[in-house]
C-alpha positions in Angstrom: -35.7 -129.3 -47.5 -38.2 -131.9 -48.6 -41.5 -132.5 -46.9 -44.3 -134.5 -48.6 -47.4 -136.0 -47.2 -49.4 -138.9 -48.8 -52.9 -139.0 -47.5 -53.2 -142.6 -48.8 -49.9 -143.9 -47.5 -50.7 -147.3 -49.0 -49.7 -145.9 -52.5 -46.1 -145.7 -51.4 -46.2 -149.2 -49.9 -47.5 -150.6 -53.2 -44.9 -148.7 -55.2 -42.0 -150.0 -53.1 -43.4 -153.6 -53.1 -43.5 -153.4 -56.9 -39.9 -152.3 -57.1 -38.0 -154.1 -54.3 -37.3 -157.4 -56.2 -36.1 -155.7 -59.3 -34.1 -152.9 -57.7 -32.4 -153.2 -54.3 -31.3 -149.6 -54.0 -31.9 -146.5 -56.0 -31.7 -142.7 -56.1 -35.0 -140.8 -55.8 -34.7 -137.4 -57.4 -36.9 -134.8 -55.8 -37.6 -131.2 -57.0 -40.5 -128.8 -56.9 -42.5 -130.8 -59.5 -42.4 -134.1 -57.7 -40.4 -137.3 -57.1 -38.8 -139.4 -59.8 -36.8 -142.6 -60.0 -35.0 -144.2 -62.9 -33.1 -147.4 -62.4 -31.9 -150.6 -64.1 -32.7 -154.0 -62.5 -29.7 -155.9 -60.9 -29.1 -157.8 -64.1 -29.3 -154.7 -66.3 -32.0 -156.2 -68.4 -35.1 -154.1 -67.4 -35.5 -150.4 -66.8 -37.8 -148.9 -64.3 -39.2 -145.3 -64.3 -41.4 -143.8 -61.5 -43.1 -140.5 -61.3 -45.0 -139.1 -58.3 -46.2 -135.6 -59.1 -46.1 -132.9 -56.4 -49.9 -132.3 -56.7 -50.5 -135.9 -55.5 -49.1 -134.9 -52.1 -50.8 -132.7 -49.6 -48.7 -130.7 -48.7 -45.6 -130.9 -50.9 -42.5 -128.8 -50.4 -39.1 -129.2 -52.0 -36.9 -126.1 -51.8 -34.1 -127.4 -54.0 -33.2 -130.5 -56.0 -32.4 -133.4 -53.7 -31.1 -136.9 -54.6 -32.0 -139.4 -51.9 -30.1 -142.7 -52.1 -32.4 -145.3 -50.5 -32.2 -149.0 -49.8 -35.6 -150.4 -50.9 -35.1 -153.4 -48.8 -34.7 -151.3 -45.7 -37.6 -149.0 -46.7 -39.8 -152.0 -47.2 -39.2 -153.1 -43.6 -40.1 -149.7 -42.2 -43.2 -149.3 -44.4 -44.5 -152.6 -42.9 -44.9 -150.7 -39.7 -47.6 -148.5 -41.3 -51.2 -149.3 -41.6 -53.0 -149.4 -44.9 -55.2 -146.5 -43.9 -52.3 -144.4 -42.5 -51.0 -141.2 -44.0 -47.3 -141.1 -44.6 -45.1 -138.0 -44.4 -41.5 -138.1 -45.6 -38.9 -135.4 -44.7 -35.3 -134.8 -45.6 -33.0 -131.9 -44.9 -30.9 -130.5 -47.7 -27.7 -131.9 -46.4 -29.2 -134.5 -44.1 -28.1 -138.1 -43.8 -31.5 -139.6 -43.0 -35.0 -139.8 -44.4 -37.6 -139.3 -41.8 -40.9 -141.2 -42.1 -44.0 -140.4 -40.1 -47.1 -142.7 -40.1 -50.3 -141.5 -38.6 -53.9 -142.8 -38.4 -56.5 -140.5 -39.9 -57.8 -139.8 -36.4 -54.3 -138.7 -35.3 -54.6 -141.0 -32.3 -51.4 -142.9 -33.2 -48.3 -141.5 -34.7 -45.1 -143.5 -35.5 -41.8 -142.0 -36.5 -38.8 -143.7 -38.2 -35.4 -142.5 -39.6 -33.8 -144.3 -42.5 -30.2 -143.8 -43.2 -29.5 -142.5 -46.7 -27.0 -144.0 -49.1 -24.5 -142.6 -51.6 -25.4 -144.5 -54.8 -23.4 -144.0 -58.0 -25.7 -144.2 -61.0 -25.8 -142.7 -64.4 -28.8 -140.8 -65.4 -30.6 -143.1 -67.8 -31.9 -141.3 -70.9 -35.2 -143.0 -71.9 -35.7 -142.5 -75.7 -38.9 -140.7 -76.7 -40.3 -143.6 -78.7 -43.5 -143.2 -80.6 -45.2 -146.6 -80.3 -47.7 -147.4 -83.0 -49.3 -150.4 -81.1 -50.8 -149.7 -77.7 -52.9 -152.2 -75.7 -54.8 -151.2 -72.5 -56.2 -154.1 -70.5 -57.1 -155.4 -67.1 -54.0 -155.5 -64.9 -55.4 -158.5 -63.1 -55.9 -160.4 -66.4 -52.4 -159.5 -67.5 -51.0 -160.9 -64.3 -53.0 -164.1 -64.6 -51.8 -164.6 -68.2 -48.2 -164.2 -67.3 -48.5 -166.4 -64.3 -50.4 -169.2 -66.1 -48.1 -169.2 -69.2 -44.9 -169.2 -67.0 -45.8 -172.8 -65.9 -45.1 -173.9 -69.5 -42.1 -171.8 -70.6 -39.8 -169.0 -69.6 -40.8 -166.8 -72.6 -44.0 -165.5 -74.2 -44.7 -164.3 -77.7 -47.1 -161.4 -78.1 -48.9 -161.3 -81.5 -50.9 -158.1 -81.9 -53.3 -157.1 -84.7 -56.4 -155.0 -84.9 -58.4 -158.2 -84.2 -56.8 -158.8 -80.8 -53.7 -159.8 -78.9 -52.5 -163.4 -78.5 -50.1 -164.4 -75.7 -48.5 -167.8 -76.6 -45.8 -169.9 -75.3 -44.2 -173.3 -76.1 -42.2 -175.5 -73.8 -40.7 -179.0 -73.5 -43.9 -180.6 -72.4 -46.5 -178.6 -74.3 -47.7 -175.2 -75.3 -50.5 -172.7 -74.5 -52.0 -169.4 -75.6 -54.5 -166.8 -74.5 -56.3 -164.6 -77.1 -58.1 -161.4 -76.1 -60.3 -159.4 -78.4 -60.8 -155.6 -78.2 -63.7 -154.7 -76.0 -63.4 -157.7 -73.8 -63.6 -157.3 -70.1 -62.9 -159.7 -67.2 -64.2 -157.3 -64.6 -67.5 -155.4 -64.1 -65.3 -152.2 -64.0 -65.6 -150.7 -67.5 -62.2 -149.1 -67.1 -60.5 -152.5 -67.5 -62.1 -153.1 -70.9 -59.4 -154.1 -73.4 -58.6 -151.5 -76.1 -56.1 -152.0 -78.9 -54.6 -149.3 -81.1 -52.6 -151.2 -83.7 -50.6 -149.8 -86.6 -48.9 -152.7 -88.3 -49.3 -156.3 -86.9 -46.4 -157.0 -84.6 -44.9 -160.2 -83.1 -42.3 -160.1 -80.3 -41.0 -162.5 -77.7 -40.2 -161.5 -74.1 -38.8 -163.2 -70.9 -41.7 -164.1 -68.7 -39.5 -163.8 -65.6 -39.4 -160.0 -66.0 -43.1 -159.6 -67.1 -44.1 -161.5 -63.9 -42.0 -159.2 -61.8 -43.7 -156.2 -63.5 -47.1 -157.5 -62.5 -46.2 -156.9 -58.8 -47.5 -153.4 -59.6 -51.0 -154.8 -60.2 -52.3 -153.4 -56.9 -51.5 -149.8 -58.1 -54.1 -149.8 -60.9 -57.0 -151.7 -62.4 -55.5 -151.3 -65.9 -52.1 -151.8 -67.5 -50.9 -150.4 -70.8 -48.6 -152.3 -73.1 -46.8 -150.2 -75.8 -45.1 -152.2 -78.5 -43.0 -151.5 -81.5 -40.9 -153.9 -83.6 -37.4 -154.4 -82.3 -37.9 -151.9 -79.5 -38.3 -152.5 -75.7 -41.9 -153.0 -74.6 -43.3 -150.4 -72.3 -45.4 -151.7 -69.5 -47.1 -148.9 -67.7 -49.3 -148.8 -64.5 -51.0 -145.4 -63.8 -50.9 -144.3 -60.2 -54.3 -142.5 -60.0 -53.8 -138.9 -61.2 -50.5 -138.5 -59.6 -48.1 -140.3 -61.9 -47.1 -143.7 -63.1 -44.8 -146.7 -62.7 -43.2 -147.8 -66.0 -41.1 -150.9 -67.0 -39.1 -151.3 -70.2 -37.9 -154.7 -71.4 -36.1 -155.6 -74.6 -37.5 -158.4 -76.8 -35.8 -161.7 -77.0 -34.1 -162.5 -80.3 -34.2 -166.1 -81.5 -30.8 -167.4 -82.6 -31.1 -169.0 -86.0 
């Protein structure tokens, strides 16, 4: 049996909002250490990895490994019925056919209960390679979202040029070009946690599809910072920490220019 309560139910709403356009349905793997998800997007271009550790719930109970096949479209509709300040409790029996969701106000003066039918989803377990990235950038998630949004008005792809001196996002389209350069130590917010840091081994230049990066930025409400891990000829890792309880990661292969 699974029973897990999120005191801040809005976390689950933000996670599902960040995933729903990339992944329509997915298996959530639950065990005594927490809840995980790994899935490809519908076009099999981007990979998503989610971890919600057990100690982020209060309480958390999972007696045996459970795989819950869930329609994220349907789950989104149900989660809209919860308030941003509500707690959310999810329950599932070992051989059950439904996921039970309970939303309650902190004062316990209103409790809503819904059942979502589970699905049988065939999916291979995706082995994410343990890559050691030698270039890692941590920056404001809001600024990253803004850069992707602004440059997408010019072209459908963006080139990331990273050196110890900073990171340049540049794009070129039929009607013009544009770029944004960010130095280490720069901050667009008063929050020091969003100050840009760059750990760069060798300078690297890679091009990515903006359509997918823009989709990844739907996770911006989860964290004030985002980490971009880059290595030549390897998929970029875009990671949003979820407080102390886990992360939401996206992987995207670079675009290769045809000579």
